[in-house]
N, CA, C and O atoms as a Tinker XYZ file with bonds, in Angstrom:
   452  protein
     1  N    -29.544000    6.527000   -4.478000    73     2
     2  CA   -30.031000    6.236000   -5.742000    64     1     3
     3  C    -29.819000    5.187000   -6.472000    63     2     4     5
     4  O    -29.051000    4.296000   -6.109000    81     3
     5  N    -30.390000    5.165000   -7.450000    73     3     6
     6  CA   -30.279000    3.634000   -8.471000    64     5     7
     7  C    -29.346000    4.251000   -9.221000    63     6     8     9
     8  O    -29.250000    5.382000   -9.697000    81     7
     9  N    -28.554000    3.103000   -9.232000    73     7    10
    10  CA   -27.056000    3.386000  -10.430000    64     9    11
    11  C    -27.348000    2.957000  -11.299000    63    10    12    13
    12  O    -26.582000    3.510000  -12.088000    81    11
    13  N    -28.178000    2.050000  -12.095000    73    11    14
    14  CA   -28.478000    1.215000  -13.350000    64    13    15
    15  C    -29.288000    2.353000  -14.150000    63    14    16    17
    16  O    -29.540000    2.050000  -15.316000    81    15
    17  N    -29.817000    3.843000  -13.634000    73    15    18
    18  CA   -30.390000    4.050000  -14.365000    64    17    19
    19  C    -29.057000    5.147000  -14.809000    63    18    20    21
    20  O    -28.542000    4.871000  -15.893000    81    19
    21  N    -28.648000    5.986000  -14.291000    73    19    22
    22  CA   -27.331000    6.445000  -14.945000    64    21    23
    23  C    -26.156000    5.941000  -15.521000    63    22    24    25
    24  O    -25.362000    6.560000  -16.229000    81    23
    25  N    -26.092000    4.491000  -15.078000    73    23    26
    26  CA   -24.978000    3.992000  -15.693000    64    25    27
    27  C    -23.492000    4.015000  -14.893000    63    26    28    29
    28  O    -22.575000    3.331000  -15.348000    81    27
    29  N    -23.262000    4.968000  -13.478000    73    27    30
    30  CA   -22.304000    5.127000  -12.972000    64    29    31
    31  C    -22.456000    4.688000  -11.840000    63    30    32    33
    32  O    -23.573000    4.617000  -11.328000    81    31
    33  N    -21.290000    4.286000  -11.196000    73    31    34
    34  CA   -21.470000    3.459000   -9.864000    64    33    35
    35  C    -20.249000    4.512000   -9.031000    63    34    36    37
    36  O    -19.807000    4.237000   -7.915000    81    35
    37  N    -19.917000    5.506000   -9.683000    73    35    38
    38  CA   -18.677000    6.323000   -8.886000    64    37    39
    39  C    -19.219000    7.448000   -9.576000    63    38    40    41
    40  O    -19.898000    7.600000  -10.591000    81    39
    41  N    -18.410000    8.626000   -8.205000    73    39    42
    42  CA   -18.816000    9.996000   -8.147000    64    41    43
    43  C    -18.076000   10.715000   -9.126000    63    42    44    45
    44  O    -16.857000   10.579000   -9.220000    81    43
    45  N    -18.895000   11.655000  -10.042000    73    43    46
    46  CA   -18.015000   12.237000  -10.958000    64    45    47
    47  C    -17.929000   13.476000  -10.436000    63    46    48    49
    48  O    -18.962000   13.758000   -9.828000    81    47
    49  N    -16.561000   14.917000  -10.417000    73    47    50
    50  CA   -16.317000   15.544000   -9.766000    64    49    51
    51  C    -16.057000   16.168000  -11.222000    63    50    52    53
    52  O    -15.425000   15.785000  -12.207000    81    51
    53  N    -17.043000   17.617000  -10.834000    73    51    54
    54  CA   -16.926000   18.512000  -11.954000    64    53    55
    55  C    -15.447000   19.422000  -11.781000    63    54    56    57
    56  O    -15.490000   20.500000  -11.187000    81    55
    57  N    -14.483000   19.033000  -12.202000    73    55    58
    58  CA   -13.503000   19.583000  -12.215000    64    57    59
    59  C    -12.889000   19.751000  -13.568000    63    58    60    61
    60  O    -12.843000   18.660000  -14.137000    81    59
    61  N    -12.324000   20.880000  -14.399000    73    59    62
    62  CA   -12.004000   21.270000  -15.681000    64    61    63
    63  C    -10.402000   20.663000  -15.229000    63    62    64    65
    64  O    -10.006000   20.647000  -14.063000    81    63
    65  N     -9.833000   20.318000  -16.075000    73    63    66
    66  CA    -8.331000   20.331000  -16.039000    64    65    67
    67  C     -7.625000   19.950000  -17.153000    63    66    68    69
    68  O     -7.736000   18.774000  -17.500000    81    67
    69  N     -6.699000   20.920000  -17.993000    73    67    70
    70  CA    -6.257000   20.511000  -19.285000    64    69    71
    71  C     -5.408000   19.095000  -19.439000    63    70    72    73
    72  O     -4.689000   18.571000  -18.589000    81    71
    73  N     -5.648000   18.725000  -20.520000    73    71    74
    74  CA    -5.290000   17.393000  -20.942000    64    73    75
    75  C     -4.710000   17.257000  -22.425000    63    74    76    77
    76  O     -4.923000   18.123000  -23.273000    81    75
    77  N     -3.873000   15.973000  -22.702000    73    75    78
    78  CA    -3.927000   15.848000  -24.127000    64    77    79
    79  C     -4.573000   14.210000  -24.425000    63    78    80    81
    80  O     -4.517000   13.104000  -23.887000    81    79
    81  N     -5.064000   14.705000  -25.365000    73    79    82
    82  CA    -6.105000   13.969000  -25.484000    64    81    83
    83  C     -5.923000   13.094000  -27.220000    63    82    84    85
    84  O     -6.086000   13.732000  -28.260000    81    83
    85  N     -5.677000   12.046000  -27.211000    73    83    86
    86  CA    -4.926000   11.153000  -28.714000    64    85    87
    87  C     -5.624000   10.459000  -28.873000    63    86    88    89
    88  O     -6.720000   10.645000  -28.345000    81    87
    89  N     -5.370000    9.033000  -29.839000    73    87    90
    90  CA    -6.386000    7.899000  -30.442000    64    89    91
    91  C     -4.573000    7.391000  -29.965000    63    90    92    93
    92  O     -3.472000    7.877000  -30.225000    81    91
    93  N     -5.065000    6.115000  -29.117000    73    91    94
    94  CA    -3.705000    5.376000  -28.176000    64    93    95
    95  C     -2.967000    4.769000  -29.270000    63    94    96    97
    96  O     -1.773000    5.062000  -29.330000    81    95
    97  N     -3.552000    3.792000  -30.358000    73    95    98
    98  CA    -2.939000    3.149000  -31.103000    64    97    99
    99  C     -1.724000    3.407000  -31.858000    63    98   100   101
   100  O     -0.634000    2.837000  -31.907000    81    99
   101  N     -2.555000    5.117000  -32.826000    73    99   102
   102  CA    -1.359000    5.164000  -33.300000    64   101   103
   103  C     -1.480000    6.797000  -33.225000    63   102   104   105
   104  O     -1.794000    7.518000  -34.172000    81   103
   105  N     -1.102000    7.307000  -31.644000    73   103   106
   106  CA    -0.905000    8.567000  -31.536000    64   105   107
   107  C      0.502000    9.017000  -31.725000    63   106   108   109
   108  O      1.596000    8.581000  -31.366000    81   107
   109  N     -0.070000   10.453000  -32.691000    73   107   110
   110  CA     1.149000   11.341000  -33.693000    64   109   111
   111  C      0.808000   12.796000  -32.776000    63   110   112   113
   112  O     -0.119000   12.995000  -31.991000    81   111
   113  N      1.954000   13.736000  -33.208000    73   111   114
   114  CA     1.900000   14.956000  -32.980000    64   113   115
   115  C      0.257000   15.108000  -33.601000    63   114   116   117
   116  O     -0.622000   15.640000  -32.923000    81   115
   117  N      0.052000   14.660000  -34.725000    73   115   118
   118  CA    -0.719000   15.339000  -35.571000    64   117   119
   119  C     -1.669000   15.103000  -35.333000    63   118   120   121
   120  O     -2.406000   15.917000  -35.888000    81   119
   121  N     -2.478000   14.061000  -34.508000    73   119   122
   122  CA    -3.784000   13.647000  -34.479000    64   121   123
   123  C     -3.756000   13.971000  -32.617000    63   122   124   125
   124  O     -4.737000   13.815000  -31.891000    81   123
   125  N     -2.659000   14.346000  -32.248000    73   123   126
   126  CA    -3.580000   14.529000  -30.545000    64   125   127
   127  C     -3.742000   16.377000  -30.698000    63   126   128   129
   128  O     -3.182000   17.189000  -31.434000    81   127
   129  N     -4.721000   16.504000  -29.684000    73   127   130
   130  CA    -5.361000   17.670000  -29.125000    64   129   131
   131  C     -5.260000   18.112000  -27.743000    63   130   132   133
   132  O     -5.336000   17.223000  -26.896000    81   131
   133  N     -5.135000   19.081000  -27.422000    73   131   134
   134  CA    -4.703000   19.874000  -26.497000    64   133   135
   135  C     -6.230000   20.495000  -25.974000    63   134   136   137
   136  O     -6.587000   21.594000  -26.398000    81   135
   137  N     -6.928000   19.871000  -25.216000    73   135   138
   138  CA    -8.278000   20.016000  -24.880000    64   137   139
   139  C     -8.447000   20.402000  -23.162000    63   138   140   141
   140  O     -7.504000   20.533000  -22.382000    81   139
   141  N    -10.162000   20.561000  -22.775000    73   139   142
   142  CA    -9.678000   20.030000  -21.448000    64   141   143
   143  C    -11.004000   19.082000  -20.618000    63   142   144   145
   144  O    -11.477000   18.478000  -21.580000    81   143
   145  N    -11.465000   18.839000  -19.925000    73   143   146
   146  CA   -12.335000   17.874000  -19.176000    64   145   147
   147  C    -13.569000   18.723000  -18.524000    63   146   148   149
   148  O    -13.555000   19.872000  -18.082000    81   147
   149  N    -14.361000   18.028000  -18.587000    73   147   150
   150  CA   -15.514000   18.451000  -17.809000    64   149   151
   151  C    -15.810000   17.979000  -16.778000    63   150   152   153
   152  O    -16.158000   18.652000  -15.807000    81   151
   153  N    -15.720000   16.615000  -16.797000    73   151   154
   154  CA   -15.779000   15.800000  -15.588000    64   153   155
   155  C    -14.816000   14.776000  -15.018000    63   154   156   157
   156  O    -13.940000   14.211000  -15.672000    81   155
   157  N    -14.981000   14.659000  -14.186000    73   155   158
   158  CA   -13.319000   13.908000  -13.961000    64   157   159
   159  C    -14.010000   12.578000  -12.210000    63   158   160   161
   160  O    -14.602000   12.773000  -11.148000    81   159
   161  N    -13.443000   11.426000  -12.911000    73   159   162
   162  CA   -13.892000   10.698000  -11.795000    64   161   163
   163  C    -12.902000    9.526000  -12.044000    63   162   164   165
   164  O    -12.417000    9.400000  -13.168000    81   163
   165  N    -12.498000    8.440000  -10.789000    73   163   166
   166  CA   -11.055000    7.530000  -10.671000    64   165   167
   167  C    -11.756000    6.774000  -11.800000    63   166   168   169
   168  O    -11.051000    5.778000  -11.966000    81   167
   169  N    -12.673000    6.730000  -12.577000    73   167   170
   170  CA   -12.778000    5.020000  -13.165000    64   169   171
   171  C    -13.230000    5.549000  -14.900000    63   170   172   173
   172  O    -13.318000    4.670000  -15.757000    81   171
   173  N    -13.429000    6.687000  -15.187000    73   171   174
   174  CA   -13.640000    7.666000  -16.619000    64   173   175
   175  C    -13.598000    9.384000  -16.254000    63   174   176   177
   176  O    -13.151000   10.111000  -15.367000    81   175
   177  N    -14.327000    9.507000  -17.475000    73   175   178
   178  CA   -13.158000   11.182000  -18.121000    64   177   179
   179  C    -14.820000   11.154000  -18.951000    63   178   180   181
   180  O    -15.295000   10.265000  -19.657000    81   179
   181  N    -15.515000   12.696000  -18.472000    73   179   182
   182  CA   -15.765000   13.153000  -19.493000    64   181   183
   183  C    -15.155000   14.845000  -19.868000    63   182   184   185
   184  O    -14.972000   15.856000  -19.191000    81   183
   185  N    -14.950000   14.418000  -21.556000    73   183   186
   186  CA   -13.693000   15.138000  -22.119000    64   185   187
   187  C    -13.994000   15.936000  -23.368000    63   186   188   189
   188  O    -14.582000   15.270000  -24.221000    81   187
   189  N    -13.690000   17.447000  -23.762000    73   187   190
   190  CA   -14.291000   18.393000  -24.913000    64   189   191
   191  C    -13.095000   18.393000  -26.080000    63   190   192   193
   192  O    -11.927000   18.712000  -25.858000    81   191
   193  N    -13.799000   17.839000  -27.766000    73   191   194
   194  CA   -12.660000   17.155000  -28.225000    64   193   195
   195  C    -13.349000   18.000000  -29.848000    63   194   196   197
   196  O    -14.546000   18.147000  -30.095000    81   195
   197  N    -12.710000   18.241000  -30.336000    73   195   198
   198  CA   -12.813000   18.714000  -31.670000    64   197   199
   199  C    -13.229000   18.252000  -32.978000    63   198   200   201
   200  O    -13.365000   18.896000  -34.019000    81   199
   201  N    -13.448000   16.725000  -32.684000    73   199   202
   202  CA   -13.502000   15.822000  -33.692000    64   201   203
   203  C    -14.417000   14.182000  -33.055000    63   202   204   205
   204  O    -14.136000   13.418000  -32.132000    81   203
   205  N    -15.157000   14.186000  -33.711000    73   203   206
   206  CA   -15.598000   12.970000  -33.890000    64   205   207
   207  C    -15.411000   11.576000  -33.311000    63   206   208   209
   208  O    -14.588000   11.030000  -34.046000    81   207
   209  N    -15.789000   10.716000  -32.321000    73   207   210
   210  CA   -14.740000    9.981000  -31.963000    64   209   211
   211  C    -16.293000    8.693000  -32.047000    63   210   212   213
   212  O    -17.496000    8.780000  -31.798000    81   211
   213  N    -15.274000    7.498000  -32.583000    73   211   214
   214  CA   -16.434000    6.484000  -32.682000    64   213   215
   215  C    -16.497000    5.309000  -31.210000    63   214   216   217
   216  O    -15.597000    4.902000  -30.476000    81   215
   217  N    -17.781000    5.077000  -31.227000    73   215   218
   218  CA   -17.627000    4.044000  -29.549000    64   217   219
   219  C    -16.567000    3.013000  -30.025000    63   218   220   221
   220  O    -16.206000    2.728000  -31.167000    81   219
   221  N    -16.212000    2.583000  -28.937000    73   219   222
   222  CA   -14.724000    1.282000  -28.431000    64   221   223
   223  C    -13.572000    2.099000  -28.905000    63   222   224   225
   224  O    -12.497000    1.500000  -28.865000    81   223
   225  N    -13.532000    3.617000  -29.449000    73   223   226
   226  CA   -11.811000    4.041000  -30.061000    64   225   227
   227  C    -10.842000    4.182000  -28.654000    63   226   228   229
   228  O    -10.978000    4.731000  -27.561000    81   227
   229  N     -9.809000    3.383000  -29.310000    73   227   230
   230  CA    -9.187000    3.940000  -27.323000    64   229   231
   231  C     -8.590000    4.587000  -27.451000    63   230   232   233
   232  O     -8.022000    4.580000  -28.544000    81   231
   233  N     -8.167000    5.849000  -26.285000    73   231   234
   234  CA    -7.921000    6.978000  -26.480000    64   233   235
   235  C     -6.826000    7.205000  -25.237000    63   234   236   237
   236  O     -6.861000    6.605000  -24.163000    81   235
   237  N     -5.938000    8.115000  -25.598000    73   235   238
   238  CA    -4.916000    8.353000  -24.084000    64   237   239
   239  C     -5.503000    9.770000  -23.627000    63   238   240   241
   240  O     -5.504000   10.833000  -24.247000    81   239
   241  N     -5.959000    9.493000  -22.467000    73   239   242
   242  CA    -5.809000   11.313000  -21.656000    64   241   243
   243  C     -4.859000   11.543000  -21.074000    63   242   244   245
   244  O     -4.409000   10.624000  -20.390000    81   243
   245  N     -4.188000   12.767000  -21.083000    73   243   246
   246  CA    -2.734000   13.309000  -20.169000    64   245   247
   247  C     -2.684000   14.087000  -19.884000    63   246   248   249
   248  O     -2.088000   14.820000  -20.674000    81   247
   249  N     -3.185000   14.798000  -18.568000    73   247   250
   250  CA    -3.399000   15.923000  -17.626000    64   249   251
   251  C     -2.013000   16.122000  -17.745000    63   250   252   253
   252  O     -1.283000   15.150000  -17.936000    81   251
   253  N     -1.352000   17.781000  -17.615000    73   251   254
   254  CA    -0.479000   18.615000  -16.990000    64   253   255
   255  C      0.302000   17.435000  -16.153000    63   254   256   257
   256  O     -0.457000   16.780000  -15.439000    81   255
   257  N      1.753000   17.031000  -16.114000    73   255   258
   258  CA     2.313000   16.489000  -14.944000    64   257   259
   259  C      1.574000   15.686000  -14.651000    63   258   260   261
   260  O      1.222000   15.453000  -13.495000    81   259
   261  N      1.339000   15.326000  -15.273000    73   259   262
   262  CA     0.106000   13.349000  -14.614000    64   261   263
   263  C      0.746000   12.185000  -15.189000    63   262   264   265
   264  O      1.820000   12.164000  -15.790000    81   263
   265  N      0.056000   11.327000  -14.967000    73   263   266
   266  CA     0.343000    9.873000  -15.489000    64   265   267
   267  C     -1.161000   10.008000  -16.839000    63   266   268   269
   268  O     -2.309000   10.441000  -16.741000    81   267
   269  N     -0.371000    9.391000  -17.994000    73   267   270
   270  CA    -1.878000    9.204000  -18.787000    64   269   271
   271  C     -2.644000    8.065000  -18.132000    63   270   272   273
   272  O     -2.288000    7.269000  -17.263000    81   271
   273  N     -3.571000    8.177000  -18.660000    73   271   274
   274  CA    -4.285000    7.313000  -18.610000    64   273   275
   275  C     -5.326000    6.637000  -20.113000    63   274   276   277
   276  O     -5.874000    7.510000  -20.785000    81   275
   277  N     -5.526000    5.243000  -20.525000    73   275   278
   278  CA    -5.714000    5.071000  -21.829000    64   277   279
   279  C     -7.427000    4.534000  -21.554000    63   278   280   281
   280  O     -7.588000    4.713000  -20.347000    81   279
   281  N     -8.174000    4.211000  -21.887000    73   279   282
   282  CA    -9.603000    4.388000  -22.086000    64   281   283
   283  C    -10.539000    4.562000  -23.284000    63   282   284   285
   284  O    -10.426000    5.332000  -24.237000    81   283
   285  N    -11.574000    3.585000  -22.984000    73   283   286
   286  CA   -12.565000    3.519000  -24.461000    64   285   287
   287  C    -13.723000    4.604000  -24.837000    63   286   288   289
   288  O    -14.363000    5.004000  -23.865000    81   287
   289  N    -13.821000    4.748000  -25.180000    73   287   290
   290  CA   -15.065000    6.057000  -26.304000    64   289   291
   291  C    -16.213000    5.347000  -25.454000    63   290   292   293
   292  O    -16.670000    4.296000  -25.906000    81   291
   293  N    -16.717000    5.860000  -24.233000    73   291   294
   294  CA   -18.308000    5.191000  -24.397000    64   293   295
   295  C    -19.795000    6.215000  -25.161000    63   294   296   297
   296  O    -20.964000    5.848000  -25.279000    81   295
   297  N    -19.241000    7.381000  -25.514000    73   295   298
   298  CA   -19.911000    7.802000  -26.373000    64   297   299
   299  C    -19.613000    9.104000  -26.983000    63   298   300   301
   300  O    -18.516000    9.642000  -26.834000    81   299
   301  N    -20.284000    9.465000  -27.464000    73   299   302
   302  CA   -19.499000   10.969000  -28.531000    64   301   303
   303  C    -20.510000   11.740000  -28.706000    63   302   304   305
   304  O    -21.154000   11.226000  -29.621000    81   303
   305  N    -21.190000   12.980000  -28.246000    73   303   306
   306  CA   -22.451000   13.737000  -28.485000    64   305   307
   307  C    -22.006000   15.229000  -29.083000    63   306   308   309
   308  O    -21.584000   16.126000  -28.353000    81   307
   309  N    -22.182000   15.367000  -30.678000    73   307   310
   310  CA   -22.340000   16.448000  -30.279000    64   309   311
   311  C    -21.928000   17.808000  -30.081000    63   310   312   313
   312  O    -20.725000   17.659000  -29.871000    81   311
   313  N    -22.235000   19.447000  -29.990000    73   311   314
   314  CA   -22.318000   19.900000  -29.222000    64   313   315
   315  C    -22.585000   21.447000  -30.603000    63   314   316   317
   316  O    -21.895000   21.541000  -31.618000    81   315
   317  N    -23.563000   22.303000  -30.275000    73   315   318
   318  CA   -24.164000   23.539000  -30.795000    64   317   319
   319  C    -22.601000   24.190000  -31.752000    63   318   320   321
   320  O    -22.779000   24.772000  -32.822000    81   319
   321  N    -21.471000   24.029000  -31.310000    73   319   322
   322  CA   -20.599000   24.649000  -31.608000    64   321   323
   323  C    -19.671000   24.267000  -32.191000    63   322   324   325
   324  O    -18.572000   24.814000  -32.284000    81   323
   325  N    -20.146000   22.941000  -32.799000    73   323   326
   326  CA   -19.562000   21.980000  -33.995000    64   325   327
   327  C    -18.106000   21.222000  -33.395000    63   326   328   329
   328  O    -17.216000   20.853000  -34.162000    81   327
   329  N    -18.031000   21.062000  -31.881000    73   327   330
   330  CA   -17.513000   20.374000  -30.684000    64   329   331
   331  C    -18.340000   19.224000  -31.057000    63   330   332   333
   332  O    -19.267000   18.984000  -31.830000    81   331
   333  N    -17.158000   18.213000  -29.625000    73   331   334
   334  CA   -17.794000   17.390000  -29.555000    64   333   335
   335  C    -17.429000   16.567000  -27.596000    63   334   336   337
   336  O    -16.408000   16.942000  -27.021000    81   335
   337  N    -18.107000   15.833000  -27.088000    73   335   338
   338  CA   -17.785000   15.740000  -25.967000    64   337   339
   339  C    -18.568000   14.757000  -25.710000    63   338   340   341
   340  O    -19.773000   14.571000  -25.880000    81   339
   341  N    -17.152000   13.737000  -24.983000    73   339   342
   342  CA   -16.973000   12.321000  -25.729000    64   341   343
   343  C    -16.885000   11.681000  -23.777000    63   342   344   345
   344  O    -16.390000   12.218000  -22.786000    81   343
   345  N    -17.560000   10.459000  -23.945000    73   343   346
   346  CA   -16.875000    9.904000  -22.352000    64   345   347
   347  C    -16.173000    8.998000  -22.476000    63   346   348   349
   348  O    -16.473000    8.112000  -23.277000    81   347
   349  N    -14.969000    8.929000  -21.688000    73   347   350
   350  CA   -14.243000    8.097000  -21.859000    64   349   351
   351  C    -13.950000    6.877000  -20.382000    63   350   352   353
   352  O    -13.276000    7.182000  -19.398000    81   351
   353  N    -14.516000    5.765000  -20.546000    73   351   354
   354  CA   -14.133000    4.720000  -19.208000    64   353   355
   355  C    -12.763000    4.006000  -19.376000    63   354   356   357
   356  O    -12.444000    3.229000  -20.276000    81   355
   357  N    -11.840000    4.536000  -18.066000    73   355   358
   358  CA   -10.439000    4.110000  -17.987000    64   357   359
   359  C    -10.123000    2.037000  -18.182000    63   358   360   361
   360  O    -10.506000    1.130000  -17.444000    81   359
   361  N     -9.565000    2.002000  -19.060000    73   359   362
   362  CA    -9.155000    0.318000  -18.957000    64   361   363
   363  C     -8.281000    0.064000  -17.930000    63   362   364   365
   364  O     -7.404000    0.793000  -17.467000    81   363
   365  N     -8.713000   -1.389000  -17.529000    73   363   366
   366  CA    -8.020000   -1.541000  -16.207000    64   365   367
   367  C     -7.148000   -1.251000  -15.289000    63   366   368   369
   368  O     -6.417000   -1.996000  -14.637000    81   367
   369  N     -7.306000    0.213000  -15.274000    73   367   370
   370  CA    -7.055000    0.666000  -13.785000    64   369   371
   371  C     -7.728000    1.674000  -13.298000    63   370   372   373
   372  O     -8.610000    2.108000  -14.038000    81   371
   373  N     -7.584000    2.198000  -12.257000    73   371   374
   374  CA    -8.674000    3.529000  -11.769000    64   373   375
   375  C     -7.189000    5.209000  -12.080000    63   374   376   377
   376  O     -6.426000    5.525000  -11.167000    81   375
   377  N     -7.183000    5.488000  -12.612000    73   375   378
   378  CA    -6.971000    6.816000  -12.540000    64   377   379
   379  C     -6.120000    7.454000  -11.391000    63   378   380   381
   380  O     -6.981000    7.653000  -10.533000    81   379
   381  N     -5.133000    7.815000  -10.963000    73   379   382
   382  CA    -4.911000    8.845000   -9.579000    64   381   383
   383  C     -4.236000   10.419000   -9.471000    63   382   384   385
   384  O     -3.628000   11.256000   -8.804000    81   383
   385  N     -4.937000   10.019000  -10.802000    73   383   386
   386  CA    -4.454000   12.138000  -10.883000    64   385   387
   387  C     -4.733000   12.813000   -9.473000    63   386   388   389
   388  O     -5.333000   12.158000   -8.620000    81   387
   389  N     -4.410000   13.805000   -9.271000    73   387   390
   390  CA    -3.791000   14.763000   -8.179000    64   389   391
   391  C     -4.858000   15.387000   -7.915000    63   390   392   393
   392  O     -4.940000   15.899000   -6.799000    81   391
   393  N     -6.188000   15.550000   -9.040000    73   391   394
   394  CA    -7.446000   16.683000   -8.965000    64   393   395
   395  C     -8.260000   15.519000   -7.944000    63   394   396   397
   396  O     -8.707000   15.963000   -6.886000    81   395
   397  N     -8.482000   13.845000   -8.287000    73   395   398
   398  CA    -9.143000   13.309000   -7.722000    64   397   399
   399  C     -8.282000   13.324000   -6.202000    63   398   400   401
   400  O     -8.731000   13.891000   -5.206000    81   399
   401  N     -7.353000   12.807000   -6.225000    73   399   402
   402  CA    -6.653000   12.898000   -4.448000    64   401   403
   403  C     -7.333000   13.852000   -3.927000    63   402   404   405
   404  O     -8.080000   13.528000   -3.004000    81   403
   405  N     -7.286000   15.654000   -4.442000    73   403   406
   406  CA    -7.166000   16.162000   -3.194000    64   405   407
   407  C     -9.015000   16.478000   -2.920000    63   406   408   409
   408  O     -9.577000   17.224000   -2.118000    81   407
   409  N     -9.546000   15.580000   -3.934000    73   407   410
   410  CA   -11.360000   16.105000   -3.828000    64   409   411
   411  C    -11.828000   14.429000   -3.250000    63   410   412   413
   412  O    -12.756000   13.953000   -3.905000    81   411
   413  N    -11.408000   13.737000   -2.379000    73   411   414
   414  CA   -11.912000   12.812000   -1.857000    64   413   415
   415  C    -13.403000   13.117000   -1.558000    63   414   416   417
   416  O    -13.799000   14.281000   -1.487000    81   415
   417  N    -14.470000   11.726000   -1.331000    73   415   418
   418  CA   -15.737000   11.903000   -0.592000    64   417   419
   419  C    -16.031000   12.911000    0.239000    63   418   420   421
   420  O    -16.927000   13.754000    0.282000    81   419
   421  N    -14.602000   12.518000    1.231000    73   419   422
   422  CA   -14.895000   13.448000    2.326000    64   421   423
   423  C    -14.709000   14.509000    2.706000    63   422   424   425
   424  O    -14.702000   15.036000    3.818000    81   423
   425  N    -14.482000   14.972000    1.293000    73   423   426
   426  CA   -14.098000   16.689000    1.178000    64   425   427
   427  C    -14.711000   17.464000    0.852000    63   426   428   429
   428  O    -14.599000   18.662000    1.113000    81   427
   429  N    -15.883000   16.677000   -0.110000    73   427   430
   430  CA   -16.608000   17.208000   -1.143000    64   429   431
   431  C    -18.102000   17.800000   -0.568000    63   430   432   433
   432  O    -18.793000   16.786000   -0.471000    81   431
   433  N    -18.546000   18.438000   -0.337000    73   431   434
   434  CA   -20.089000   18.718000    0.118000    64   433   435
   435  C    -20.708000   19.695000   -0.378000    63   434   436   437
   436  O    -20.389000   20.869000   -0.562000    81   435
   437  N    -21.706000   19.061000   -0.597000    73   435   438
   438  CA   -22.803000   19.294000   -2.029000    64   437   439
   439  C    -23.584000   20.253000   -1.254000    63   438   440   441
   440  O    -23.506000   20.250000   -0.025000    81   439
   441  N    -24.175000   20.902000   -1.751000    73   439   442
   442  CA   -25.094000   22.834000   -0.982000    64   441   443
   443  C    -26.691000   21.249000   -0.901000    63   442   444   445
   444  O    -26.718000   20.130000   -1.413000    81   443
   445  N    -27.747000   22.016000    0.007000    73   443   446
   446  CA   -28.639000   21.131000    0.472000    64   445   447
   447  C    -29.987000   21.522000   -0.366000    63   446   448   449
   448  O    -30.833000   22.170000    0.251000    81   447
   449  N    -30.176000   21.271000   -1.352000    73   447   450
   450  CA   -31.245000   21.855000   -1.327000    64   449   451
   451  C    -32.785000   22.206000   -0.813000    63   450   452
   452  O    -33.421000   23.114000   -1.346000    81   451
């Protein structure tokens, strides 16, 4: 597969996880939201949000009982129901969340077409 077409070099896993999403610079309980992911990789996450985010915004994504991961918004797409879906590319390190450890490439079996 030509990764230059999708912009992704890593496999995204369709994992739904409850997370806390907040602006990293000025995180406060008023600005954070509890939401969920659409898919996860070790280098980024696609997450739903009730607000629009700007490209380059630094956010913190914190799954329940896991270490937080900071990243930058690389896209923000509006949905028909008034919500948004954002792509976050993690900064400086990869995520080590347990959901990723459980679903390494050797354990994933994609259906044949």
